[in-house]
N, C-alpha and C positions, 0 to 999 in steps of 0.2 A: 219457316220466317218470322212467321207471329211470335215463335216459340222462340227463336236466336233475338230478337228484339227486345220482350222480355227479359230475359239471362242478360243481356248487356245490357239495362239500363237498371238491375234489378246489382248489377257489379258493382255499373256507378255510384246508387246509391247505398250499398256498402262500404265505398270508397269513401263518401263524402260522412256517412257514419263512426269512422274509423278516424276523420283527420276532429270529430270533433272530441270524441273520445278523450285523441290524445290533448290537444287544447282543453277540454278536461281537469283533465289529470297534472294538465301545467299549473291552475286555476287555484287543485285543488294540493298545490306543491308534491304530488307523488309524480317522481320525477323516472325514477325510473321508470314508471309505466308510460309516460309522452314521451321518450325517446325511444324506445321499445315501438309506439304506434308509431311513429313520425318515421322508423322502418322499416315496419309495415306494411305504410302508408307508400313506399317506395319499391318496394318488393312485389305489390299487386302492380306497377308502372313493364318489368321487366319486356310485359310480351308489344309493350308500343314501343322500349326500348331493338329489342328485337327485330320488331316487325322496318322501322325508322334508319336500323343500321346493317341488318343483312339482309334484309326481304325475304323474312322467316314469318310469314303468318298463322299462330297459329291458331286451333281452331277454339272459336268463341268459345266451349262446353271447358276445356282449358282455361281458358282464365277467367271461367268463370265460378273455375273449380280453387284455383290459386287465389283468389278475394273473396272468395267464401270462407275455408282455414284459417286463413291473415284473418279475414273479420270473427267468426267466434273465435281466438285468440286474444284478440286486443278485449272484445267487449267482453266478453269471459273473465277476462283477469279485472279490469275498470268499471263491470256492476256487480263483482262477488256470482257468479252466475256459476262458479267453477264450486262454488261453495256451498253457494241456498237448494241447486239442484246434481249436487254429488250425491254418484258416481255418473246419475247420468249422460250429465253436460260434457263431465267429461270424457268419455268415453264414445261419446258422437264427436266432439271436435276433434277426438286422437282418430277417430276410422277415418274422416274425413278427409283429414292432414295426410294418415299416411298413404290415403287414395290418388290423395295430391301428388307428392315427392314419389309417388311406385308411378303414371305415371307420367310424371315426369323423365324417371330414372329412363325408362320406354322409349319415350319422344328420343333422351337422348344414348342409349344404348342402337335403335336405327340410323343417326346420326353419323354413330362413327364407325356403326355396317358402308355407309354409304361415301365417307369423307376421309376417314383413314384409313390406315394399313391395320385394322384389328378387326374384323370380318367376323361376325357372329349367327352362326345360325341361329332356327327358332328353340331350340333345346336353348342355346348358351344363353337369349337374350330370355331367356324368362329367367333363368338362377340370374341374373345378371340380375335382372327388378327385382328379384330378392330380396339378394344381399344387398341393393343401394340405400333399397328403405329400408332397411332393417339396421343398414348402418349411417343415418342418416337421424332416425328412430333415436339410439343407439350411444349417437353423436351430443342429439337431446337429452336425452336424460342427466348425463354430462351436465351440460349446458347447465338446468333443473335444480346439479345437485350447488355445484357450485356458485350462483344466484343464492339460495338457500342459503347457506355460508358467509360469502360476501357480503349480501345485501343486507340480508333477515328477512328475504321473500317469504314463501311458502308454497312452494312448486310442487316440489314432493311431502305428500302425504304418511307413506310406508314402503316397503321392501315391498307386502301388496300390490300398491296401485302403482307403482315401477315395473314388476313384473308384470301384469296385466297392461301395458301400454304397449310394453317390447313382443307382448302375443301378439298385441291389434296392431301393431306391424307387422311381422308376419302373414296376418288375414289380409292385411291391404294389398303386403305385395305380393299376393298369391295369387289372389282375385286376379288380380291387372295381368298379371302374369302369366294367367291361364289365360284370362283376355285376348287380351297385346296376342298368344299366339294363335286362337281362332281367328282371331283381326290379319292376321296376317297369312291366316293359309286362307282364307278366303278373298282375299284382295293381294295384288302384285306389289313390290315395293314403290318400282315405280310409280307406282298409282296414290302411293303413300307418299309421298314428296313431290308428286300433284299434283297436293290438295293442300301443301305446306310452306311454295317457293308460286315467290309471282316471279 
């Protein structure tokens, strides 16, 4: 219970800092990161919107991961930590983001298995999580490439950096896929949904 409260309060703190960074970017006329900051804030509110509209309660750990990955992205770019602590900060932030996406992919796979005609056994869920993570990661790299060419940002350092990012996507997807398989092996899907749905 104490760990949950600490995690929730830390998530609130990071959300407030995202707002601060976004407002600061407006003040410095760095409108690209201002827009990204406010958009990231909206994304951090997704779990709350899911709870209110669909009565789906995501675990606080997943909510914390979502906020953390977006906070690392916003703060790293606004404060220049991606460059000051390169490549350590970049790779840690990317791994956290990959794990977050993989967890979301795992939850999506189990929900599809439950509520749609798409049925997945455990090995298929593992494959889906890995492919889902790689797909989102690849789309992110394309977005960085387009941003660099259209807006003059410097999100992509080079080919080696891009390939390492994709490798981290693969690692994050594989880790969560395997852990998710172990999780479902020990816990029935009905128990999984009883923890999510009110």
